[in-house]
N, C-alpha and C positions, 0 to 999 in steps of 0.2 A: 504492499500499498505506501508506505514513503517514499519506495523508490518510485511510483508512477507518478505521485505528487510532484517528486523532483523532477522528470520527464518532462513532464506538464510545462512546470516553471521555467527551465529550460528553453521547449519549445515556443513559448510567450514571448521570452525575452529574445531570443532567436527571430522569430518572425517578427517582431516589433524592432529591431534591427533592419530586418529586411525590408519594411518598408520604408525606412530611414533611408536606408539606401538606395531603395528605388526612384525616390525623392530625388534623391542627389545627384544619381544616374542621370533623369529626365532635367534636371536643370541643367548639368554640364551637355546634353546633346541638344538641347532646345537652345542654348546660350542665352537665354532672354528671363525665364523663368525664376521663379524664387519660392518652390514647392515645400521645399527642405526647412527654409524661414519659415514659411507659412505655417507647415504642420507642428513646427515646434517654438510657434510662436506664443508668446504669453504677454505681449506688452497690454494687452486691455485689462490686465489682473496687475501686472507691477511693470513699472516704466522700465523701457528695454535698455536705458542705460544701467540698471542695477541687477539685472538678469544674469544672472552667471549660467553659460552654456550647458554646464553640468545639472542645473538646476531645471532646465529645457527638456533635456536628454531622459533625467528621472520623469520628468511627467509624463512625456510622451510613452516611456518603458512603462508606467504603471496604469496608465488609461488603455494601451493597448494587453496588457496582461489581464486586467479587468474586464475587457471585450473576451479575451482569449478565454476566463475562465469562466465568465458566463455562458459560455457557447460550451465549454467541458460540462457544467450542469444541467444546459437542457440535454445535452446528449446521453448523460446516465438517467433523466429523469422520463426524456420522451424523445426516441430518435425520431419520429414525425415533425414533431415540433422543432426540434432541432435543424433539420434540412428547412423546413418552411421559414424558420427566422433571419437565414440569410437574404430572403426578398427584403423585410424591413431594413436589414443593414445596410441593403444596395442602397435603396433611396437614402437612409438617415447619411451615407459618405457622401453621395451626391449634394446632399440638402448642405450638408457641412463646410462643402467650400465657398458658395458665396457668403454663407453664414460670418464664416473667419474673415474673409475679405472685408466685409461689413462691419466687423467690429474692430478689426485692427487698426490701432493708432499712427501706425508708421506710414507716410506716403506710396514706399516701395510695393503697397500690395494693393495692386488694383484688379479687377476683374478681366479675366482672359478665358477664352475659348480653349485657347491651346493649354493653358494650366488648367483648364477645369479637367479637358480629355486628358491630361498626365494625372491629376487628382484622381479621376475614376479607374484609370490602369493600374495606377497601383495601389488602388485600394482594393480592387478586384484581384489583384496577387495577393495582396493579405489576406483576404478571406478566403481563395482558392487554396494557400499554405494552411489556414487555420483546418480547411474541410478534409485535406489530404492527412493532416497529422490526427489531429483530435479521436478519429475514430482509429487510428491504428497504434495508440499506446493504451496497452490493455496490461 
């Protein structure tokens, strides 16, 4: 049991880091997006000058882990509900991009269709990794 929880914890951290890496990769490829910065952005809570990068990373990992473990719980209580919950998660992630752009305090965050597409692609990758890993840890 403890080993399974440890594997899930490692998977949650790894998948959250993969999302971060994918946004960084998208930023490099597009050469004009700020997806990584938006993903880690906390300037609507704390002024960006006072926010340590490690705090942004920790918050990202925490949020990713909460989503991951929520789906682990769903998987173990109702497999049907587990698979169905990916549908609203897609819509939540899509709605999250314009919402985060809207509440961001720094002017570098502007709505962009290219960034929205990158946001959707990276978050579908995140969900795909969850869907692959969660059922396999037994």
